[in-house]
N, C-alpha and C positions, 0 to 999 in steps of 0.2 A: 441388744444392739452393741456393736463393738465400736469403741471410740479410739481413733488413732491420733495420737498426739503429733502435731506438726513438727517438722524439723526446726531446729533453733533458728536457722536463717529465714525460714518461712514466718516464724513468729515475729522476727525482727522486721520483715517487710510489712506484715500486717500492722504492727505497732506504728511503724513509720507512716504508713498510709493513713491510719486513723488519726495520728497526730497532725499530719498535713491537712486532712480534711477539716479537722477541728480548728486549726489555726486559720485556714482559708475562710471558714464560716465566721470565725471571730473577727477577722479583718473586714469581711463584707458587712457584718452587722455594725461594726464601728464606723466604717465609711458611710453607711447609709444614715446612721444617726447624725453624723456631721453634715451630710448633704441635706437632710431634712431641716436641720437647724438653720443652715445658711439660706435655704429656699424660703423658709417661713419668715426669715428676717427681710428678705426681698419683698415678699408679699404679693407679687403680681407676675403675670405671664401672658405674653401675646404670641399666639401661634398663627403662622401663615400656613394655610392648608388647601389642598385640592380635593380633600375628602368631602363626601356628601354632608349636607347640613345635619341631617338626622344622625349620621354617624358621629360628627363632631359634637353635636349637642349631648349625645350619650356619653362620649368620652370625657368632655369637660365636666358634666354633672357628676360622673363617678369619681373623677380626680379631685374635684372640690369636696366631695363627700369624705374622701380619704384625707384631704388636706384643706380643711376649711379656712386656714389662715392665708391661703393663696387665692387671689382673685384671677381666675383664668378666663381669657377672652380669645376669640379667634376671628380671622378674616378668611373667607372662603372664596377662591377663584379657581378656574381651570388651571392645570399645571403650567401651561405656557405663560399664562398671565401672572401667576404667582411668581414664576422665575423672573419674568421681565420686571415686575414691581420690585422684587427683592434686589436684583442686580442694579436697577436704577437708583435705589436708595443707598445701596452700598457704595456705588461710584460717587454719589453725591456726599458721602460721609454722614448720612442721616440714618441712625440706627433705630429701627422700628421693631422688626421681628426678633423675638427671643428664640424661636424654634420654627423649623419647617417640617411639616409632615405631608408628604406628597406621594401621589400614585405613580410618579415617575422619579427615577433617581438620577436623571441626566445631569442636573446641576451639581450634585455631590461628586459625580465622576469627572465632570469637566472643570470644576472650580473647587477642588478639595481644600485649597489654601484659604478659602473664606470660612471654613468650619473647623471647630475644635476637634481634636482626636477623641474618639469614643473607646473607652477601655474599662476594665473592671475597677480602675482607680477612680473614675468619675461616674460610672454606671455599675454599682455593686452587684446587680443581679447577674452580670456577665461572669462573675466569679463563681456562680452557682450552676449555670447552665450554658451550654454552647449552642449558639443559633444553628438552626437547620440549614439556613441559606446564608452563606458568607457574603458580605458586601465586597465591592470591588476595591475598596480602600478602607482605611481606619477612620475616616472622617464622617461616617454616617453609620446607621444601623438599619437593617431590614426588619420591619416590624410585622409585616404580613404579606401574603400573596393572595391572588384571586385567580380563578380560572374563568376565562371569558366565554360567554354563553350566547345563545339566542334567547331573547325574551319574546314571548308571543301573547297575543290576546286570545285567551282560551274560549271566549264566546265565538270567535271567528275562525279559530284554528282547532280542528278536532284532533283527538289522539291518533286517528287514522292518518290525518294530514302529516303529523309529526313523524309517524313511522314510515310513511311512504315518501314524503317530500322534504324531510329534514333529517334523514338518516345520516348524511354526511354533509360537510360544509359545501361540497360541490353542488348540492341541491339548491343552493341560493340562486343558481342560474336556471332553475326549473321554471318554466312558464307559469306554474301555479302561483308564483309570487310576483308576477308582472304588476307594477304600480302598487305594490303592497309591502315593500321593504323600506325601512329607514336604516341608513348607514351613518354611524357616528363619524364626523369629520376627522380624518386622520391628522389634520394639521393642528388640532387642539392638544394632542398629547402623543408622546412617543409610544404609549401603550397601544393606541389605536393603529398608529403607523406600523409598529412591529407586528401587530396581529395580521394586518393585510399583507405585509411582506411574507409572513408565514404561509398564508394562503397561496401567495405567488410561488413560493418554494415548492409547495405540494402540487399545485395544479398547473403552473406555467402561465405565461403571459396571455395566451389565447383565451383562457377561461375568463379573464376579466372582461373581455369583449362580450361574452355570453351573459355575465352578470349585469353589465351595464345595459344590455338589451332589455332587461327587466325594469329599466328606468327607476332605480332606487332614489329615494329622497335623501339628501345629505342634511343631517341635523347637527346642531352645535354640541350638545351634551347628551349623554345617555339618560341622565336623571330627568331633564326637561322632556326628552322624547318619550320617556316612560309614561308621562301623563297623557300625551297625545295618543300613545299606543292603547292605554286603558280606555280612552274615549272613542277608539275605533278609527283614528286618523290613518292608521296603517295596521298591518297584521303582525309583522315581525320586526324586531329591532336587533341590529348587529353592529359591534359586539356590545355586551353589557355584562355586569356582574351582579350578584344578588342584592347588594346594598342599594343599587340604583332604583330598584322597585320595592324595597323592603317596606317602606312606609305605606305605599299604595296597596300592597298585598295585605298588609295588616288591617287596612281599612276595608278590605273585601273586594278590591279591584280585580277584574278578571284577567290576571296576569300569571303566567307560568314560564318555566325555563327548561331548556333542553341543551345538552352538549352533543352536537353532531360528531361523527367520527372523523379521523384523519389528522386532526390538530388539537392538541391540548396546550393552549397558550396561557401562560401564567405570569403576568407582570409582577415584579417585586416592588413593594412600596417602601420608601425610605424616610428616615427622620434624621435631622442634623441640627446642631446648635451653632449659630453664627459666632465668629470670634468677637464681634463687637456687640453681642447681645447685652441689653441693659439688665436682664435678670437671668444670668447664665445658670445659676444653681437651681432656680425654679424650672428652667428648661431641662436640665439634666435629670432632675427628679421626675419630671413627666416622662422622659425617655425610660427611666428605670421602672416607673409604674407601668408604662405601656408594654414593656418587654416582660414584666412580671406576671404572676398568675392571674391577678384580677384583670389587667389590661388585655391579656391574651384571651381569656375567657370571654370578655366583652366583644373582642374582634370576632371570635368564633360565633357568638350569638347573633352577630350582624351578617353572618354568611361568609366571613373571611376565613382564610386558612392560616393557622398559627405559624409564626416563624421560629418559635421556641418549642423544645420538646414538651409534649403534653399527652395525657392519656386520652384514649378514644372517648371516655366518659366525659371528660372536660371539653374536648374539641373533636366532635365526630367528623368534621371536615378534614380531609386529607388530600395531599397533592398526589395525583396519579403518577405512577412510576414513569410513564411515557411522556411526561410533561416537557414543555420547552419554555424556559424562563425568557420573559420579554427582553428585547434589546432596547437599550436606552441611548446608545451611541450609534447613530445611523448616518452614514455619509450623505451629504447634501444631494449628490447626483442620484443616488439610489432613491432618496425620498422624492425627488422631482419626478422620476420615472413613474413611481407609484401614483403620485398625484395626477399625472397626465392620464394614466390608465382609468382613473375614476372621474376624469373630466374636471379636475380642479386646478386652479392656479396656485403656485407656491405662496 
C-alpha cells in the first residue's frame, strides 16, 4: 500500500478542523453541565402539550429517569385549546407553562416574542447536530414530524378493500365508505386543516362534494376516535398518525394503517420555552433531551419521524422524498372556505 503524505496546507486544514470540533464538543459539554445544574436546582417542570397522553407519559417517565431531581408534569389539550390557555395566561400575567410541545407550530410563528430564542448556547445538542427540518424562526425547535395516514378497522376492512378502495386519497369519495368514515375536525388543529387543504389542492373543490356524499362523521380528536374505530363505530379514520392508536394496537385492537397515494402530508411538531417560564432551565434541558439521541429514539419508537439526523437502525421511520410539510399559517378566508366544504361553521 502506498501512503501519500498530504500537502502542508491540507494538514493545517485537518488540524484546524479537528481543533474546531474538539473545542465545539468541549463547549457543548460544559454548557450541558451548567444547564443540568441549573435545571436540577429548579427541580420542577410544567409542560403544556397537545401530544397524546401515552406519548407524554413515556416522555416524562424517560426524562425523569435521566433527571430524577426534576419533577416533570404535563397538561394535555388539543393544540387550539393549548394555545388559547397559554395566551390567556400570558395576557393576564400569570406564568404557568414552562414549556410548550405541540403538534402545531402556529403559536411560535405568530407570536415568537413570547418565547426565548433556541440556539446551541442554551440547547447544547444543537452544537453537535443540525436539525433536518429548520423552524421558521429561532424561537422554537422542530422535534419530530408525522405522516398523516388512514387508520382502519382490520376486522371490517380487508386487504383487498385497502388495495381497491384506499389506493389513493381520492378513494375517500368511493361509495364503499358511505356512512363509514370518521373525519377529524379541521377546526381543532392546523394540522388537520392543512391536510384537507392539501387534498383540495390535489383534487379540486368538486371532489369535496363527492366526499361529503359519503356522509362522514366529524369527530373531535383522532385519539378518541380511534377507540370508537376499534369498537366498530366506523371503518376508517382520516387523518391520523401512528401514536393516535399506538396504545390500542399494543392491546390487540383490530387497527391498521395505510398511506394512500397522491399526498404525503407531514406536520412539523414544535417546542418552545416561554420568556416568563418559572423553570426555564428545566424546560431547556427537556428540549435538549428531546432533540438528543434518547428523546429522538423514543419519538421513533412511538411512530414519529426524527427531526435530527439518525441512523436507520435507531429510527427506521423516514420522511418520504415527496412529502409536503404541513402549513401552520393559514389565512382565515381560506380556512372558512374549507370548513364550508365540509359543512362546518368556523
